[in-house]
C-alpha positions in Angstrom: 13.3 2.5 -27.0 13.5 -0.8 -25.1 11.0 -3.5 -25.5 8.6 -3.7 -22.6 5.7 -5.7 -21.1 2.9 -3.7 -19.4 0.4 -5.4 -17.2 -2.1 -3.5 -15.0 -5.2 -5.7 -14.4 -6.6 -3.9 -11.3 -10.1 -2.5 -11.6 -10.0 1.0 -10.2 -13.2 2.4 -8.7 -12.5 6.1 -8.0 -14.4 8.9 -6.4 -16.6 10.0 -3.5 -18.4 7.3 -1.5 -17.0 4.5 -3.7 -16.4 2.3 -0.5 -20.2 1.8 -0.7 -19.5 -0.5 -3.6 -17.4 -2.9 -1.5 -20.0 -5.6 -1.1 -20.8 -5.9 -4.8 -17.1 -5.8 -5.8 -16.2 -8.6 -3.4 -19.2 -10.7 -4.3 -18.1 -10.5 -7.9 -15.0 -12.4 -6.9 -17.2 -15.5 -6.1 -15.5 -16.0 -2.7 -16.8 -17.8 0.3 -15.1 -16.0 3.2 -13.2 -12.7 3.4 -10.3 -11.6 5.6 -10.6 -7.9 6.4 -7.1 -6.7 7.0 -6.3 -3.3 8.5 -4.0 -1.2 10.5 -3.8 0.2 14.0 -7.0 2.0 14.6 -7.9 4.9 12.2 -10.3 2.7 10.2 -12.2 2.1 13.4 -12.1 5.7 14.6 -13.5 7.0 11.3 -16.2 4.4 11.1 -14.8 3.0 7.8 -14.4 -0.5 9.2 -18.1 -0.6 10.3 -19.2 0.6 6.9 -17.1 -2.1 5.2 -18.6 -4.8 7.4 -22.1 -3.6 6.7 -21.4 -3.6 2.9 -20.2 -7.2 3.1 -23.2 -8.3 5.3 -25.6 -6.6 2.8 -24.3 -9.1 0.2 -24.4 -12.0 2.7 -20.6 -12.4 2.6 -18.9 -14.1 5.6 -15.8 -12.5 7.0 -13.2 -12.5 9.7 -10.7 -9.8 10.5 -7.2 -9.1 11.5 -5.9 -5.6 12.5 -2.7 -4.4 13.9 -0.6 -3.6 10.8 2.1 -1.0 11.5 4.3 1.0 9.1 7.1 -1.2 7.9 4.7 -4.2 8.2 5.9 -7.1 10.3 6.5 -10.7 9.3 5.0 -12.0 12.6 1.6 -10.5 11.8 1.8 -11.9 8.3 2.3 -15.4 9.8 -0.6 -14.8 12.2 -2.8 -13.9 9.2 -1.7 -17.0 7.2 -2.8 -19.2 10.1 -6.0 -17.4 10.5 -6.9 -17.7 6.8 -6.2 -21.4 6.9 -8.3 -21.9 10.1 -11.2 -19.9 8.7 -11.0 -21.1 5.1 -10.5 -17.6 3.8 -10.3 -17.3 0.0 -10.3 -13.5 -0.4 -8.4 -10.7 1.4 -9.8 -7.2 1.7 -7.0 -4.7 2.6 -8.5 -1.6 4.2 -5.7 0.9 4.6 -2.5 2.1 2.9 0.6 0.5 1.5 1.6 -1.3 4.7 -1.8 -3.0 5.0 -1.8 -3.9 1.3 1.7 -5.3 1.4 0.9 -7.3 4.5 -2.2 -8.7 2.7 -0.2 -9.7 -0.3 2.3 -11.6 2.0 -0.5 -13.4 3.7 -1.9 -14.2 0.3 1.4 -15.7 -0.8 1.7 -17.7 2.4 -1.8 -19.3 2.1 -1.6 -20.0 -1.6 1.9 -21.6 -1.6 2.5 -23.1 1.8 5.9 -23.4 3.5 7.7 -20.4 4.9 6.5 -17.1 3.3 9.8 -15.4 4.1 11.3 -17.7 1.4 9.8 -15.4 -1.2 11.2 -12.2 0.3 14.6 -13.8 0.8 14.4 -14.9 -2.8 14.8 -18.6 -2.0 11.8 -19.6 -4.2 9.2 -18.1 -6.4 5.5 -17.9 -5.7 3.1 -20.0 -7.8 0.0 -18.0 -6.8 -1.6 -15.6 -4.3 -5.0 -15.4 -2.7 -7.0 -12.7 -4.6 -6.9 -9.3 -2.9 -9.1 -6.2 -3.0 -8.2 -2.8 -1.6 -9.9 0.1 0.0 -7.2 2.7 -0.1 -6.9 5.2 2.8 -3.4 6.6 2.2 -1.9 7.9 -1.1 1.7 6.7 -1.1 3.1 3.4 -2.1 1.0 2.6 -5.1 0.7 -1.0 -3.8 -3.0 -0.9 -4.8 -1.9 -1.5 -8.4 1.6 -2.8 -8.2 3.3 -6.2 -8.3 5.3 -5.5 -5.2 5.1 -6.1 -1.4 7.7 -5.1 1.2 7.8 -6.8 4.6 10.1 -6.4 7.7 11.4 -9.5 9.4 11.9 -8.8 13.1 14.6 -11.4 13.2 17.5 -9.2 12.2 15.2 -6.3 11.3 15.5 -7.0 7.6 13.2 -5.1 5.3 12.9 -6.4 1.8 10.5 -6.8 -1.1 9.1 -9.4 -3.4 7.7 -8.8 -6.9 5.2 -11.1 -8.6 2.2 -10.5 -11.0 0.2 -12.9 -8.8 -0.3 -10.3 -6.1 -1.8 -7.4 -8.1 -5.1 -6.6 -6.5 -8.3 -7.5 -8.3 -9.8 -4.1 -7.5 -8.9 -0.9 -5.8 -11.6 1.4 -4.2 -10.1 4.9 -4.2 -12.1 7.7 -2.4 -9.8 10.7 -1.9 -12.0 11.8 1.0 -10.7 8.9 3.0 -7.2 10.5 3.0 -8.3 13.8 4.5 -7.8 12.7 8.1 -4.1 12.0 7.7 -1.6 14.1 9.7 0.3 16.6 7.5 3.6 14.7 8.1 2.0 11.4 6.8 0.6 13.2 3.8 4.0 14.7 3.0 5.7 11.3 3.4 3.1 9.7 1.0 3.6 12.4 -1.6 7.3 11.9 -1.4 7.0 8.2 -2.0 4.8 8.8 -5.0 7.3 11.2 -6.5 10.1 8.8 -5.8 8.4 5.9 -7.6 8.6 7.8 -10.8 12.0 9.3 -10.1 13.4 5.8 -9.7 12.1 5.0 -13.2 13.1 8.3 -14.7 16.8 8.5 -13.7 18.1 5.5 -15.5 20.8 4.7 -18.0 18.5 3.3 -20.6 16.8 4.2 -23.8 14.6 7.2 -24.2 10.8 7.1 -25.0 9.5 10.6 -25.3 5.9 9.7 -24.5 6.9 7.8 -21.3 9.2 10.7 -20.3 6.4 13.2 -20.8 3.9 11.1 -18.8 6.5 10.8 -16.0 7.4 14.5 -16.0 3.7 15.5 -15.9 3.1 13.2 -13.0 6.0 14.6 -11.1 4.9 18.2 -11.7 1.4 17.3 -10.6 2.6 15.7 -7.4 4.8 18.6 -6.5 2.1 21.2 -7.3 -0.7 19.4 -5.3 1.5 18.5 -2.4 2.0 22.3 -1.9 -1.7 22.8 -2.1 -2.3 20.1 0.5 0.3 21.8 2.8 -1.9 24.9 2.9 -5.3 23.1 2.6 -5.4 19.4 3.6 -9.1 19.2 2.8 -8.8 20.1 -0.8 -10.6 17.3 -2.6 -9.2 17.9 -6.0 -5.6 18.0 -4.8 -6.3 14.8 -2.8 -7.7 13.2 -6.0 -4.7 14.2 -8.1 -2.2 12.8 -5.6 -4.2 9.6 -5.1 -4.4 8.8 -8.9 -0.7 9.8 -9.2 0.2 7.3 -6.5 -1.3 4.4 -8.5 0.1 5.5 -11.9 3.5 6.1 -10.4 4.0 2.5 -9.3 2.0 0.3 -11.8 4.8 0.3 -14.3 3.5 3.0 -16.6 6.2 5.6 -16.0 9.0 3.2 -16.9 7.6 1.8 -20.2 10.3 1.7 -22.9 13.2 3.4 -21.0 14.3 0.4 -18.9 13.2 2.4 -15.9 14.3 0.4 -12.9 16.9 2.1 -10.8 15.4 1.8 -7.3 18.7 2.2 -5.6 17.4 4.9 -3.3 14.5 2.5 -2.3 17.0 -0.3 -1.5 19.1 2.1 0.6 16.0 3.3 2.4 14.7 -0.2 3.1 17.7 -0.7 5.4 17.0 2.5 7.3 13.4 1.4 7.7 14.5 -2.1 8.9 17.1 -0.8 11.3 15.5 2.4 12.6 11.8 2.0 11.7 11.6 5.4 10.0 8.8 6.6 7.8 9.5 5.4 4.3 8.9 8.6 2.5 11.0 10.6 4.9 13.8 8.1 4.6 13.7 8.4 0.8 13.9 12.2 1.0 16.8 12.0 3.4 18.8 9.8 1.0 17.9 11.0 -2.4 20.1 14.1 -2.7 23.2 12.2 -1.7 22.4 9.4 -4.2 21.8 12.0 -6.9 25.1 13.8 -6.3 26.9 10.4 -6.3 25.5 9.4 -9.7 24.4 12.4 -11.7 27.6 12.6 -13.8 26.7 9.2 -15.2 23.5 10.5 -16.8 23.7 14.3 -16.8 21.2 14.6 -19.6 18.4 13.0 -17.6 19.1 15.3 -14.6 19.2 18.2 -17.0 15.7 17.3 -18.4 14.4 17.0 -14.9 15.7 20.4 -13.8 14.0 22.1 -16.8 10.9 20.1 -17.5 9.9 19.1 -13.9 11.4 21.8 -11.7 10.9 24.6 -14.2 14.4 26.0 -14.0 15.8 28.3 -16.7 18.0 26.3 -19.0 21.7 27.5 -19.1 22.6 24.8 -21.6 25.2 23.3 -19.3 23.9 19.8 -18.5 26.0 19.2 -15.3 25.3 22.7 -14.0 21.6 22.2 -14.5 21.7 18.8 -12.9 23.1 20.3 -9.7 20.5 23.0 -9.8 17.7 20.5 -10.3 18.9 18.4 -7.3 19.0 21.6 -5.2 15.5 22.5 -6.3 13.9 19.2 -5.3 15.7 19.4 -2.0 14.2 22.8 -1.5 10.8 21.3 -2.2 11.4 18.6 0.4 12.3 21.2 3.0 9.2 23.2 2.1 6.9 20.2 2.9 8.9 19.4 6.1 10.7 16.4 4.7 14.4 15.7 5.7 17.2 16.0 3.2 19.8 14.1 5.3 20.0 11.6 8.1 20.5 14.2 10.8 17.3 15.9 9.8 15.6 12.5 9.9 16.7 12.2 13.5 19.5 9.7 12.9 23.1 9.9 13.9 24.4 6.5 12.9 27.9 5.4 13.9 30.5 4.4 11.3 29.8 0.7 12.2 26.1 1.2 11.8 26.7 2.8 8.3 28.8 -0.2 7.4 26.1 -2.5 8.6 23.5 -0.7 6.5 25.7 -0.9 3.4 26.4 -4.6 4.0 22.8 -5.5 4.5 21.8 -3.5 1.4 24.4 -5.3 -0.7 23.2 -8.7 0.6 19.5 -8.0 0.1 20.1 -6.7 -3.5 22.3 -9.6 -4.6 25.5 -7.6 -4.4 24.5 -4.6 -6.5 21.7 -2.3 -7.4 20.9 0.6 -9.8 20.7 1.7 -13.4 21.8 5.3 -13.4 25.0 3.9 -11.8 25.3 0.3 -10.6 26.1 0.5 -6.9 28.1 -2.0 -5.0 28.7 -2.2 -1.2 31.4 0.5 -1.3 29.2 2.8 -3.2 26.3 2.2 -0.9 28.5 3.1 2.1 29.7 6.2 0.4 26.1 7.4 -0.1 25.2 6.7 3.5 28.2 8.6 4.6 27.3 11.6 2.3 23.8 11.6 3.8 24.9 11.9 7.4 
């Protein structure tokens, strides 16, 4: 077992109608003015934004607002938010939405608290010394950003999508009402469930030490996501399935499922970030399109981990042959992706990149990861290109 540090300070307020507690939770932060940050319209159509405003007004809390966040959130809107917060003397950000909104809020928080060019953090030119406090009302189960230390932003200048990690950005609270996710389209639900699954898979498939308790937690989480994603495919209004998936999303990316095993591969995420930056694809779908190719490229480095996954997560009968079981496990999770209408290659994702575009993707991925990425197998630019080519 590796030594580890585990830090998860976010207060979770989970259940039906919990958004009604928004005012008292924000007031407890002793802030003077709130930025309500949200996406492109659903929070307005459902009436959630009006309910949030009423909750703040009930506690005599001043606020301003900034909408317009899109999937693969843009640096330009982050900079607009930074200037708005400075102009309005905002000292607390309330993110109402999914991972894109939360990530955008975190970036705005970095920009206000530190000054200078906020992109410096995402291009790893300097480290943040703080972040405006953030609260979350979660409307999409996917990224786990409501409890994580990460934020991913897309810079339109070069269409570079990259992340920054810091404990400063972990939200103070997360309001999680599974009912708020019931209006999502089936495709978006499937993308979110895929992302949740991948956050633990990235921590599980590593060339590190073993910690049986952590592995068991990770395996239970993955089984739970797979089972409940299938339920939601048939019945999108199933509250219990929505609740299971929502809680899994938070636990999958708050560090829990990597404790003690050095769980930090995230090569598939790095490869997908370049797809998202260049082609603006849905994150979960991009991950599904790449994972099988990544897995086939690396599984011989850690066949025992893939063997455990096949048996303990996918429920396959054990033949005793680790490499054979590894391949069967990869095929089984790809069958699951197809069942929930997720792609398993770039063509199914709707992309037919040229050889030059594949080389550009690999080169950008190498640059944005400092030259290499991965734990199961450390990938360099040539490896990244090989995986993109396998995924065509």
